[in-house]
Legacy VTK file of the C-alpha trace (Angstrom):
# vtk DataFile Version 3.0
C-alpha trace
ASCII
DATASET POLYDATA
POINTS 324 float
187.858 107.173 123.892
186.991 110.547 125.374
187.898 112.057 128.750
188.001 110.372 132.132
184.636 109.854 133.828
184.685 109.983 137.613
181.859 107.891 139.048
180.671 108.888 142.528
178.580 106.416 144.517
177.234 107.314 147.977
176.449 104.226 150.024
175.038 103.469 153.468
174.416 99.942 154.829
173.972 98.354 151.403
176.266 95.340 151.545
173.542 93.154 149.975
172.718 95.563 147.118
175.986 97.232 146.189
177.332 94.270 144.200
174.796 94.644 141.396
175.401 98.390 141.120
179.188 98.048 140.962
178.788 95.157 138.523
176.847 97.436 136.182
179.771 99.881 136.321
182.248 97.139 135.462
180.194 96.146 132.401
180.268 99.625 130.842
181.408 99.804 127.237
183.136 103.071 128.142
186.375 102.068 129.865
188.041 105.385 130.822
186.611 105.583 134.335
187.455 105.888 137.998
185.104 104.931 140.839
184.822 106.886 144.092
182.634 105.043 146.609
181.708 107.210 149.583
180.758 105.095 152.595
178.366 107.333 154.542
179.229 105.915 157.966
177.826 102.411 157.410
177.405 100.127 160.420
177.538 96.913 158.364
180.272 95.500 156.102
179.510 97.821 153.179
183.010 99.394 152.927
184.765 96.017 153.021
182.406 94.596 150.407
182.947 97.663 148.223
186.740 97.393 148.417
186.603 93.698 147.558
184.378 94.376 144.547
186.656 97.099 143.206
189.625 94.699 143.413
187.865 91.647 142.042
186.366 93.568 139.109
189.659 95.368 138.392
188.062 98.795 138.700
190.230 101.862 139.184
188.896 103.499 142.332
188.805 103.898 146.062
186.464 103.797 149.058
186.222 106.895 151.253
184.526 106.643 154.666
182.849 109.710 156.217
180.503 110.453 159.098
176.865 109.887 158.198
175.380 112.963 156.564
173.136 111.741 153.778
173.701 111.007 150.084
173.900 114.619 148.906
176.728 115.510 151.276
178.424 112.210 150.376
178.283 113.080 146.667
179.826 116.490 147.319
182.661 114.937 149.324
183.130 112.270 146.662
183.632 114.891 143.955
186.542 116.320 145.976
188.387 113.051 145.272
187.679 112.994 141.533
190.114 113.821 138.744
187.916 113.291 135.681
186.628 115.735 133.104
183.151 114.269 133.594
181.281 113.208 136.722
178.536 110.584 136.891
176.471 109.790 139.970
175.091 106.335 140.677
173.261 105.283 143.821
174.233 101.993 145.410
170.893 100.341 144.606
170.623 101.408 140.940
171.791 99.811 137.702
173.226 101.191 134.453
172.708 99.674 131.026
176.041 98.623 129.499
176.098 101.532 127.015
175.032 104.222 129.496
178.318 106.103 129.922
179.278 105.733 126.265
175.946 107.235 125.182
176.018 110.092 127.688
179.632 111.126 127.109
179.207 110.899 123.341
176.208 113.231 123.587
178.196 115.771 125.605
181.150 115.523 123.230
178.847 116.314 120.304
177.344 119.365 122.057
180.191 121.369 123.555
177.928 124.103 124.973
175.855 121.632 126.993
177.185 121.023 130.495
174.774 118.322 131.720
173.129 115.285 130.148
170.295 113.258 131.672
168.484 110.201 130.381
165.099 108.665 130.948
165.134 105.721 133.350
163.201 102.643 134.326
161.490 102.261 137.680
162.271 98.670 138.674
161.534 96.253 141.469
164.163 94.977 143.904
165.306 92.343 141.420
165.882 94.923 138.711
162.814 94.001 136.640
161.707 97.104 134.723
158.152 98.272 135.494
157.730 101.631 133.694
159.786 104.624 132.592
159.843 107.769 134.683
158.952 110.153 131.885
155.912 108.109 130.897
154.383 109.368 134.166
155.055 113.082 133.580
152.090 114.962 132.110
153.726 118.343 131.562
156.862 116.786 130.093
154.934 115.232 127.238
152.739 118.279 126.691
155.379 120.999 126.706
158.477 119.097 125.580
156.814 116.915 122.965
159.443 118.055 120.458
161.971 115.805 122.242
161.681 113.014 119.707
165.360 112.718 118.820
167.620 110.246 120.596
169.491 113.237 122.040
167.709 116.571 122.515
169.380 119.931 123.186
167.423 122.042 125.683
168.484 125.623 126.319
165.244 127.572 126.887
162.386 127.444 129.408
163.636 124.229 131.016
164.149 125.940 134.358
160.484 126.981 134.409
159.426 123.445 133.519
161.698 121.957 136.197
159.901 124.002 138.849
156.812 121.884 138.134
158.038 118.365 137.343
161.196 116.398 138.021
162.427 114.176 135.161
166.042 114.014 136.413
167.466 111.453 138.829
171.079 111.510 140.130
171.882 108.052 138.761
170.821 109.172 135.267
172.953 112.327 135.134
176.428 112.951 133.686
178.016 116.408 133.708
181.203 118.342 133.157
183.081 118.796 136.419
183.909 122.400 135.513
180.195 123.283 135.572
179.786 121.724 139.020
182.697 123.778 140.333
181.151 126.946 138.902
177.724 126.223 140.418
178.932 125.144 143.820
178.151 121.901 145.669
174.807 120.182 145.874
174.539 121.271 149.505
175.419 124.923 148.830
172.092 126.269 150.144
170.757 123.291 152.122
173.156 121.447 154.405
170.686 119.316 156.346
169.443 116.020 154.994
166.043 116.431 153.344
164.088 114.630 150.650
164.557 115.995 147.106
167.627 118.084 148.008
169.274 117.251 144.667
166.348 118.999 142.929
167.755 122.366 144.044
171.068 121.552 142.335
169.220 120.547 139.168
167.275 123.832 139.232
170.498 125.763 139.683
172.095 124.082 136.688
168.996 124.499 134.508
168.895 128.238 135.196
172.465 128.691 133.936
173.360 125.957 131.450
172.010 124.142 128.420
171.206 120.472 128.990
170.898 117.340 126.911
167.986 114.941 127.277
168.691 111.376 126.148
165.312 109.869 125.374
166.390 106.227 125.827
165.900 104.787 129.339
169.450 103.718 130.211
169.178 103.347 133.993
167.126 101.164 136.308
166.114 102.690 139.625
165.320 99.922 142.081
162.514 100.646 144.547
162.559 98.921 147.925
161.828 99.569 151.582
165.236 101.140 152.145
164.664 103.988 149.685
164.720 107.389 151.376
162.299 108.548 148.674
159.673 106.017 149.763
158.060 108.429 152.246
155.843 110.762 150.213
155.508 113.393 152.929
159.275 113.465 153.496
159.854 113.996 149.783
157.195 116.674 149.435
158.349 118.572 152.521
161.825 118.486 151.004
160.406 119.963 147.804
158.820 122.769 149.839
162.224 123.506 151.404
163.852 123.555 147.950
161.234 125.915 146.531
161.645 128.192 149.555
165.388 128.335 148.845
164.672 129.156 145.204
162.356 131.984 146.303
164.921 133.421 148.708
168.143 133.005 146.719
167.411 132.920 142.967
166.925 135.837 140.615
163.454 135.105 139.196
161.318 136.637 136.483
157.731 137.578 137.308
156.487 134.423 135.573
158.945 132.282 137.534
157.826 133.913 140.776
154.217 133.029 139.935
155.215 129.411 139.270
157.141 129.143 142.543
154.275 130.616 144.574
151.792 128.249 142.950
153.997 125.212 143.542
154.645 126.147 147.175
150.907 126.502 147.768
150.083 123.237 145.965
152.720 121.095 147.658
151.987 122.573 151.097
148.286 121.798 150.654
149.146 118.218 149.649
151.235 117.659 152.771
148.533 119.266 154.940
145.885 117.009 153.421
148.017 113.924 154.084
148.504 114.907 157.717
144.755 115.512 157.995
144.160 111.956 156.777
146.673 110.722 159.367
144.781 112.547 162.140
147.743 114.855 162.804
145.769 118.085 163.044
148.549 120.398 164.304
150.791 119.580 161.325
147.837 119.678 158.939
146.988 123.212 160.111
150.624 124.270 159.845
150.848 123.309 156.183
147.382 124.649 155.269
148.343 128.021 156.777
151.679 127.972 154.927
149.846 127.168 151.680
147.482 130.110 152.179
150.449 132.419 152.760
151.425 131.848 149.121
148.049 131.694 147.382
144.563 132.508 148.679
142.437 129.453 147.948
138.906 128.644 149.114
139.464 124.886 149.202
142.590 125.237 151.341
140.737 127.554 153.733
137.896 125.036 154.081
140.362 122.247 154.896
142.077 124.513 157.394
138.721 124.976 159.157
138.104 121.216 159.062
141.477 120.608 160.736
140.076 122.165 163.921
137.394 119.459 164.144
137.937 116.130 165.924
138.996 113.378 163.532
135.856 111.330 164.278
133.737 114.268 163.142
135.676 114.390 159.870
135.022 110.690 159.308
131.285 111.207 159.853
131.269 114.162 157.425
133.079 112.056 154.848
130.615 109.187 155.278
127.697 111.611 154.962
129.049 113.058 151.731
129.563 109.590 150.292
126.039 108.539 151.256
LINES 1 325
324 0 1 2 3 4 5 6 7 8 9 10 11 12 13 14 15 16 17 18 19 20 21 22 23 24 25 26 27 28 29 30 31 32 33 34 35 36 37 38 39 40 41 42 43 44 45 46 47 48 49 50 51 52 53 54 55 56 57 58 59 60 61 62 63 64 65 66 67 68 69 70 71 72 73 74 75 76 77 78 79 80 81 82 83 84 85 86 87 88 89 90 91 92 93 94 95 96 97 98 99 100 101 102 103 104 105 106 107 108 109 110 111 112 113 114 115 116 117 118 119 120 121 122 123 124 125 126 127 128 129 130 131 132 133 134 135 136 137 138 139 140 141 142 143 144 145 146 147 148 149 150 151 152 153 154 155 156 157 158 159 160 161 162 163 164 165 166 167 168 169 170 171 172 173 174 175 176 177 178 179 180 181 182 183 184 185 186 187 188 189 190 191 192 193 194 195 196 197 198 199 200 201 202 203 204 205 206 207 208 209 210 211 212 213 214 215 216 217 218 219 220 221 222 223 224 225 226 227 228 229 230 231 232 233 234 235 236 237 238 239 240 241 242 243 244 245 246 247 248 249 250 251 252 253 254 255 256 257 258 259 260 261 262 263 264 265 266 267 268 269 270 271 272 273 274 275 276 277 278 279 280 281 282 283 284 285 286 287 288 289 290 291 292 293 294 295 296 297 298 299 300 301 302 303 304 305 306 307 308 309 310 311 312 313 314 315 316 317 318 319 320 321 322 323
């Protein structure tokens, strides 16, 4: 058995879901673990349920209660209570396959220069029924990283540039060496407020500095339900815009990386503007179209900016005319 794995689980008002997640921890074939559950100011019985589950499943761990600040801040606080060589995140509504930790730690042990390991994962319904794998939906991943055919793939070049475009990593499918986290700084180092996709900035930071391991097997099930913070597309995309803005302001970038960041800021800002246009929120639509144009001059974006000054009923008539 290798080093101690500290498992950090942020949780908020999940008394009905947390049992399955903690159960998947208890069933791990890798036994050298501790569990830090960070109750993010729940108003239900989540902390009591969590404590009972730790006792009844004979898991070494504790429950820490904090003021509500979002899952990223909760993870950072949770790591302060860890003592393991490795850290693994799991969200309170996700599930690990029984061999998840054993596979991930074994991969890291076999590649001493790699600091982080992430696996593919299943997108599942509320009952945990697997629907599809995340990486089956990623176009660029399969085009540019098609060489990743081994069970475990060592990635040390160009991954940062790729990660600016697509996101194959999810917190519940990531295991890393605690020493690397300490060197990089906390997840909330640059962004303290709660936003969608905040963890992406931490992943970008790690990819710019360290080699990573990609485990091709889907070993995690991410359950989608109404309580997911990631369910709101505009919230997530606006979070991505914030992350990319932080990258632009704080990272040392090559000219190619600067081009990628500018393009992604323009693209994601246009997408949010278009969604607000469809929702008849013209002020916000204009705001994001203008922000998009500040990064890349684009005729289509300019046309939509002009359209955002028209009454919504006029836009509907134009759309009907074009269809007819």
